[in-house]
C-alpha positions as CSV (number, residue, x, y, z in Angstrom):
1,M,31.5,37.3,37.8
2,R,33.0,36.3,41.1
3,V,32.5,32.6,41.6
4,L,33.9,30.5,44.8
5,L,34.8,27.3,44.0
6,V,34.2,25.1,47.3
7,T,35.3,21.3,46.7
8,W,36.8,18.4,49.1
9,G,37.8,14.4,48.7
10,T,39.9,12.6,46.6
11,T,42.6,13.6,43.9
12,G,39.7,11.9,41.1
13,D,36.7,13.8,42.8
14,A,38.4,17.1,42.2
15,L,39.9,16.7,39.0
16,P,36.6,17.5,37.3
17,Y,36.0,20.6,39.3
18,A,39.5,21.7,38.1
19,G,38.1,21.4,34.4
20,L,35.0,23.3,35.3
21,G,37.3,26.0,37.1
22,T,39.3,26.2,34.1
23,R,36.6,26.2,31.4
24,L,34.8,28.8,33.4
25,R,38.2,31.2,33.7
26,V,38.3,30.7,29.9
27,A,34.9,32.2,29.6
28,G,35.9,35.2,31.7
29,V,34.4,33.9,35.2
30,T,36.9,35.3,38.3
31,V,37.2,31.5,39.9
32,T,38.8,31.3,43.7
33,V,38.7,27.6,45.0
34,A,38.4,26.9,48.5
35,T,39.8,23.3,49.0
36,S,42.3,21.1,51.3
37,E,45.8,22.0,51.0
38,R,46.7,18.6,49.7
39,L,44.6,19.0,47.1
40,A,45.4,22.6,46.3
41,P,47.9,22.0,43.5
42,V,45.5,20.6,41.5
43,F,43.8,24.0,41.1
44,R,46.9,26.0,41.3
45,R,48.5,24.5,38.3
46,H,45.8,25.4,36.0
47,G,46.2,29.4,37.3
48,M,43.1,29.4,40.1
49,P,43.8,31.0,43.5
50,V,42.9,28.7,46.5
51,H,41.9,29.3,49.8
52,V,43.2,27.0,51.8
53,L,40.8,24.9,54.0
54,P,43.0,23.5,56.8
55,L,41.7,20.4,56.8
56,T,45.1,17.8,56.9
57,E,44.5,16.8,60.5
58,H,41.1,15.4,60.0
59,E,42.1,14.1,56.3
60,E,43.9,10.8,57.9
61,S,40.8,9.4,59.1
62,A,38.5,10.6,56.9
63,L,40.5,8.8,53.6
64,A,42.0,6.2,55.4
65,P,42.5,2.9,53.4
66,D,40.0,1.1,55.7
67,R,37.4,3.6,55.7
68,F,35.2,1.2,53.9
69,D,35.8,-1.6,56.3
70,R,32.3,-2.8,57.5
71,R,33.9,-4.2,60.7
72,Q,34.9,-0.9,62.7
73,S,34.2,-0.9,66.7
74,P,31.5,1.0,67.4
75,A,34.1,3.6,69.0
76,R,35.8,4.0,66.0
77,L,32.7,5.0,64.4
78,R,31.8,7.7,66.9
79,R,35.4,8.8,66.4
80,R,35.1,9.3,62.7
81,K,31.5,10.8,62.9
82,R,33.1,13.4,65.3
83,N,36.0,13.7,63.1
84,A,33.2,14.6,59.9
85,Q,31.5,17.2,62.4
86,D,34.4,18.7,62.9
87,M,35.3,18.8,59.1
88,A,32.7,20.7,58.2
89,Q,33.1,23.3,61.1
90,V,36.4,24.0,59.5
91,I,35.3,24.3,56.2
92,A,32.1,26.8,57.4
93,R,34.5,28.6,58.7
94,G,37.2,28.6,55.8
95,V,33.9,29.5,53.7
96,I,32.5,32.0,55.7
97,G,36.3,33.9,55.4
98,A,36.6,33.4,51.5
99,V,32.9,34.8,50.8
100,A,33.6,37.9,52.8
101,Q,37.0,38.8,50.7
102,G,34.0,38.8,47.5
103,V,31.7,36.4,45.7
104,D,28.7,36.5,43.8
105,V,28.2,32.9,43.6
106,I,29.4,29.8,45.4
107,L,29.4,27.1,43.5
108,A,29.2,23.7,45.9
109,H,30.8,20.2,46.1
110,P,28.0,17.8,47.4
111,L,30.0,17.6,50.8
112,T,29.5,21.1,51.2
113,H,27.0,21.9,49.8
114,P,24.4,22.4,53.3
115,L,27.1,24.6,54.7
116,C,27.3,26.6,51.4
117,A,23.7,27.2,51.2
118,V,23.4,28.5,54.5
119,I,25.9,30.7,54.3
120,A,25.3,32.0,51.0
121,R,21.6,33.0,52.7
122,G,23.3,34.9,55.6
123,T,25.4,36.7,53.6
124,G,23.2,37.5,50.7
125,T,25.3,35.5,48.3
126,R,24.0,33.1,45.6
127,C,24.7,29.4,46.0
128,V,24.8,26.4,42.9
129,G,25.3,23.0,43.8
130,I,27.9,21.3,41.6
131,Y,27.4,17.3,41.9
132,T,29.3,14.5,40.0
133,A,27.7,12.3,42.5
134,A,24.8,12.7,44.8
135,P,23.6,11.5,48.1
136,A,20.5,9.2,46.6
137,M,23.3,7.1,45.0
138,L,24.5,6.1,48.8
139,L,21.2,3.9,48.3
140,P,21.9,2.3,44.9
141,R,18.7,-0.6,45.7
142,L,16.4,2.2,45.4
143,S,17.8,4.8,43.2
144,A,19.7,3.0,40.4
145,G,16.6,0.3,39.3
146,S,15.0,0.8,36.0
147,R,11.9,-1.2,37.5
148,L,11.6,1.1,40.2
149,P,9.2,4.0,40.8
150,A,10.0,7.2,39.0
151,H,10.2,8.8,42.3
152,A,11.9,6.3,44.0
153,Y,15.5,8.3,43.0
154,R,14.0,11.2,44.7
155,I,12.9,9.2,48.2
156,A,16.5,7.9,48.2
157,E,18.1,11.5,48.1
158,T,15.5,12.3,50.8
159,L,16.6,9.4,52.7
160,A,20.5,9.6,52.3
161,R,20.1,13.4,53.6
162,A,18.2,12.4,56.9
163,A,21.1,10.1,57.3
164,I,23.8,12.4,57.1
165,S,22.0,15.3,58.7
166,P,23.6,14.9,62.0
167,L,27.2,15.3,61.0
168,Y,26.5,18.9,59.6
169,A,23.9,19.8,62.9
170,P,27.1,21.2,64.7
171,A,28.3,23.2,62.1
172,L,25.1,24.4,60.8
173,S,24.3,25.8,64.2
174,W,27.4,27.4,64.5
175,T,27.4,29.0,61.1
176,M,23.9,30.2,61.6
177,R,25.1,32.3,64.8
178,E,28.1,33.3,63.8
179,L,26.0,34.8,60.5
180,G,22.9,36.4,62.9
181,M,20.6,34.5,61.4
182,R,17.2,33.7,62.6
183,R,16.9,30.6,65.3
184,T,13.3,29.8,63.3
185,G,13.3,27.8,60.2
186,T,14.4,24.5,59.3
187,R,18.2,23.4,60.4
188,T,18.4,20.0,59.0
189,V,20.2,19.0,55.8
190,I,16.7,17.8,54.0
191,G,15.2,21.3,54.6
192,I,18.3,23.3,54.1
193,L,18.8,22.1,50.5
194,R,14.8,21.8,49.8
195,G,14.5,23.6,46.4
196,E,18.2,24.5,46.0
197,R,19.5,24.7,42.1
198,V,22.0,21.8,41.8
199,L,23.6,20.8,38.4
200,H,24.7,17.2,38.0
201,G,28.0,16.8,36.0
202,F,27.3,13.8,34.2
203,S,24.2,12.9,31.8
204,R,20.4,12.3,32.1
205,G,21.2,9.5,30.1
206,L,22.7,7.3,32.5
207,L,20.1,7.5,35.3
208,P,17.1,5.4,35.5
209,L,14.7,5.9,32.6
210,G,11.8,8.5,33.7
211,S,13.2,9.1,37.6
212,V,12.6,11.7,38.7
213,L,15.3,14.2,40.3
214,P,14.4,16.3,43.7
215,G,13.3,19.7,42.9
216,G,15.7,22.0,41.4
217,H,18.3,19.5,40.0
218,T,19.3,18.8,36.6
219,C,21.7,17.2,34.9
220,A,24.4,19.7,33.5
221,G,26.7,16.7,31.3
222,Y,30.3,16.0,32.7
223,W,32.8,18.5,33.5
224,W,36.1,16.8,32.0
225,P,39.3,16.9,33.6
226,V,42.1,19.2,31.9
227,R,45.2,17.9,31.5
228,D,48.6,19.7,32.7
229,P,49.9,21.5,30.1
230,G,53.2,20.3,30.6
231,W,52.4,16.4,31.2
232,R,53.9,14.0,28.4
233,P,53.3,9.8,29.1
234,D,56.0,8.2,30.6
235,T,58.7,6.3,28.1
236,R,58.0,2.9,29.5
237,L,54.4,3.1,28.8
238,A,54.6,4.3,25.5
239,D,57.1,2.0,24.4
240,F,54.7,-0.7,26.4
241,L,51.6,0.4,24.1
242,D,53.4,0.2,21.1
243,S,54.9,-3.2,21.3
244,G,51.7,-5.3,21.3
245,A,47.9,-5.6,21.4
246,A,45.9,-2.8,23.0
247,P,45.9,-4.1,27.4
248,V,43.4,-4.1,29.9
249,F,43.1,-1.4,32.3
250,F,43.0,-2.1,36.0
251,G,43.0,0.7,38.5
252,F,40.8,1.2,41.8
253,G,41.2,4.9,42.5
254,S,41.6,5.6,46.2
255,V,39.8,2.4,47.3
256,A,41.7,-0.5,48.9
257,P,39.7,-3.7,48.1
258,G,41.7,-6.2,50.5
259,D,45.4,-7.0,50.4
260,A,47.5,-5.5,47.3
261,R,49.5,-8.6,47.1
262,Q,46.5,-11.0,47.0
263,L,44.7,-8.6,44.6
264,G,47.8,-8.4,42.3
265,A,48.0,-11.9,42.1
266,T,44.8,-12.1,41.3
267,I,45.1,-9.7,38.3
268,R,47.8,-11.8,37.4
269,T,46.5,-14.9,37.0
270,A,43.5,-13.8,35.0
271,V,45.6,-12.0,32.4
272,R,47.4,-15.3,32.0
273,E,44.6,-17.5,31.8
274,L,43.4,-14.9,29.1
275,G,46.7,-14.2,27.3
276,L,45.9,-10.9,27.6
277,R,48.1,-7.6,28.1
278,A,47.6,-5.3,31.0
279,V,48.2,-2.1,32.6
280,V,47.8,-1.8,36.2
281,Q,47.4,1.8,38.0
282,A,49.0,1.5,41.4
283,G,46.6,3.8,43.1
284,W,46.7,4.2,46.9
285,Q,46.6,0.5,47.2
286,G,50.1,0.6,45.9
287,L,49.6,-2.1,43.7
288,D,52.7,-3.5,42.2
289,V,51.9,-6.3,39.6
290,R,55.0,-7.6,37.5
291,G,55.0,-9.8,34.4
292,D,56.2,-9.7,30.6
293,D,52.8,-8.4,29.2
294,I,51.9,-6.0,32.4
295,L,53.0,-2.7,33.5
296,T,52.6,-0.9,36.3
297,I,51.9,2.7,36.2
298,G,51.5,5.4,38.8
299,E,49.4,8.4,37.8
300,C,48.3,9.3,34.4
301,P,45.3,11.3,32.5
302,H,42.8,8.7,31.9
303,E,41.3,10.7,28.8
304,W,44.5,9.7,27.1
305,L,45.1,6.4,28.4
306,F,41.5,4.9,28.0
307,P,41.2,5.0,24.1
308,R,44.2,2.8,24.0
309,M,42.6,0.2,26.2
310,A,40.9,-2.7,24.7
311,A,38.7,-3.3,28.3
312,L,38.8,-1.4,31.7
313,V,38.6,-3.3,35.2
314,H,37.9,-0.7,37.9
315,H,35.9,0.7,41.0
316,A,33.2,2.4,39.0
317,G,33.7,5.7,40.6
318,P,32.1,8.6,38.9
319,G,35.2,10.4,37.3
320,T,36.7,7.1,36.1
321,V,33.2,5.7,34.8
322,G,32.6,9.2,32.6
323,A,36.1,8.8,31.3
324,G,35.8,5.0,30.3
325,L,32.7,5.9,28.7
326,R,33.8,9.0,27.1
327,A,36.9,7.0,25.7
328,G,33.8,4.7,24.3
329,V,35.5,1.3,26.1
330,P,33.9,-1.3,27.7
331,A,34.4,-2.2,31.1
332,V,33.8,-4.6,33.9
333,P,33.1,-2.5,37.4
334,A,34.1,-4.0,40.5
335,P,32.6,-1.7,43.2
336,L,33.5,-1.2,46.9
337,A,31.4,1.6,48.8
338,L,29.4,5.1,48.6
339,D,28.1,5.4,45.4
340,Q,30.4,3.0,43.2
341,P,27.5,0.4,43.1
342,F,25.3,2.8,41.8
343,W,27.4,3.2,38.8
344,A,28.2,-0.3,38.6
345,R,24.6,-1.3,38.7
346,R,23.9,1.3,35.7
347,M,26.7,0.3,33.7
348,T,25.1,-3.2,33.6
349,A,21.5,-1.8,33.4
350,L,22.1,-0.2,30.5
351,G,24.0,-3.3,28.9
352,L,27.5,-1.2,29.2
353,A,29.2,-4.2,30.6
354,P,27.9,-7.7,31.2
355,M,28.0,-8.2,35.1
356,S,29.3,-6.1,38.0
357,L,32.1,-8.0,40.4
358,D,32.1,-7.4,44.4
359,A,35.5,-5.9,45.0
360,R,36.1,-7.4,48.5
361,S,35.5,-11.1,46.6
362,L,37.6,-10.4,43.4
363,T,39.1,-13.9,42.4
364,A,40.8,-14.9,39.2
365,T,38.0,-17.4,37.9
366,T,35.3,-14.8,38.1
367,L,37.3,-11.7,36.9
368,A,38.7,-13.9,33.9
369,G,35.0,-15.0,33.2
370,A,33.9,-11.2,33.4
371,L,37.0,-9.9,31.2
372,S,36.2,-12.6,28.5
373,A,32.5,-11.8,28.1
374,T,33.6,-7.9,28.0
375,L,35.9,-9.0,25.1
376,R,34.2,-11.7,23.2
377,D,31.1,-9.6,22.7
378,E,31.6,-7.1,20.3
379,T,27.8,-5.6,21.4
380,Y,29.1,-3.6,24.7
381,R,31.5,-1.7,23.0
382,D,29.4,-0.6,20.3
383,R,27.0,0.5,23.1
384,C,29.8,2.3,25.0
385,V,30.7,3.7,21.4
386,A,26.6,4.9,20.9
387,L,26.9,6.3,24.2
388,S,30.0,8.4,24.1
389,K,28.6,10.0,21.1
390,A,25.7,11.0,22.9
391,I,28.2,12.3,25.5
392,A,30.4,14.1,23.6
393,A,27.3,16.3,22.4
394,E,26.5,17.9,25.6
395,D,28.0,20.9,27.4
396,G,28.1,20.6,30.6
397,T,30.2,23.9,31.1
398,A,27.9,25.8,29.5
399,R,25.0,24.8,31.8
400,V,27.1,26.0,34.4
401,L,27.2,29.1,32.8
402,T,23.9,29.5,32.5
403,A,23.3,29.2,36.1
404,L,25.6,32.0,36.6
405,A,23.6,34.5,34.7
406,P,22.2,37.0,37.1
């Protein structure tokens, strides 16, 4: 079985796919990855060959720290739209080249799925979407509520796909011409993905009870990252953890919620007010928070770090949420944009967190209050521990292997 795994995003986005690819290889699947040069090392260090998608020139805009700024000018929004369209064209061209080298199944990240689905049809290849987040999650008021109609999630998926369809239109038209596909039939993202097989890399228990997924969609369970075999914890970090009570983790991944100095001061004040110890992950924002009971660190595997924490404060990205739940550690979600508000809403709705904070308006007072409520009430930890046991019983990779079977 020859699989082409197509993915893109931040490093945090890529890690679950690296874990999935590694476990597929152990099961005897030949895995090649199509991704950007920036992410190639994430997969190569686990023995997966990479077909590089030349996206370097486009990533500066796509992953800029201000990409979540609501006050962007119309001209900048137009440039970002054109950049996204150009990226789709580059991905389509690269995936066609990779498929030509011999592929049985394409496993497609949600950002690449519309393109991969069309390429699969045009080349006689199978395609399966593998999602750690879904378009429906971009509309959390419609998809994350516990008291909404059962079909609300499916409606949110349709609306989100309609909104993003213009970003793919030029690349989809080019792909169909390149592969000699008939001009008849749908060219919209909604039509292309209708009924497509999609596996979600998270637990069904995290979605609203009774919510109806789009046709062909199934929750497989998490695909956990795999640790670099040569990784060892930094001596400073190990000594800090051994020197006192379990600290609170602060990390915002690839998002930048405001000025780094101001955010650092907010964290420092809240920690001192509660008399806590803290581990702060610098992240893309470059946080640097210093104090007698505060340690700032760089990259560190969350599956190793989180079980050693008393609580977590994070941006509610899907990978970070999953790692926290796997560790059974309660959290204070502070989402910024994209699917983060969805996960934050689900955490509070499931009673895993007392409240969610807006990353753009964090204050020491609100942060200290949320942390105090989280640490004071053991119910939150008990619920997280119970969910971690349920998650541990799921095997997301096995569901993917089943989907790969002819």
